[in-house]
Phi, psi and omega in degrees: 000137183285157175303323179296321179293316178298315179298321179296319179295313179296320178300316179296321177297315179295317177297324176297318178296319177294325177295319177297318177300312180296323177298320177298319178297319179301320183271012170094014177298140183280057183243015185299341178292347180262003185210160172054040178087351174074012185284335185241129176292313174247127187291140171286171185306315184298320179285331175295323176296320175300324178292323176298314179299320179300316180298317178298316178297318179302318179295318178297315179300314180300315181298316179300313183289327175294320176295316182299324181274359180079019182260354176223151180302140180279099182258357174243158175304141183305321180297324179295315179296316180299312180295317179300320179300318179290323178295317179294321174304314178299322177299317179293323176297317176300322177299326176300309182297313183294320177290325181294333181259006179302142177284348179270117178300316178302317179293315182299314185279342179259309188279336176296310177298324177298317179296323177298315180296316178301315180296318180296315179295318179297321179296316179300316181290317181299323178285333188307000000 
C-alpha cells in the first residue's frame, strides 16, 4: 500500500472522529470550548448548523482524498480531484492558524495539533 493510501485512510479515520465530535456538539454535548472559538459550552443553534455543515464537508474531503489515493473510483475528472486535494490542504493549513489564535485554550491546545496532523496527511495524499 502506498504512503498516499495509508495517509488517506488515516485522514478518513480522523475526519470520522471529528464528525462524531461535531455530532455530539449538534446534540448539545457541553464540549463547545473545543470548537467554534470556544465561547459557548453548549453550542447555540447557529453554531450547531455550522457543525452540520462541517460533517458534510468532512465527508466530501474524505471522498476527495480516497479518490486521490486511488482507494475510491474516480467519478470526477482527475484534475478536479487533484486541485480539490490541494485546496483542502490549504484549508487545513488555514485551520492551523485559526486554531492557534483561538481565545479558547482547550480549542487551541487540542485542535491546533489535530489541524497539523490533518494538513500533513493531506499533503502526503496531494503529493501522492
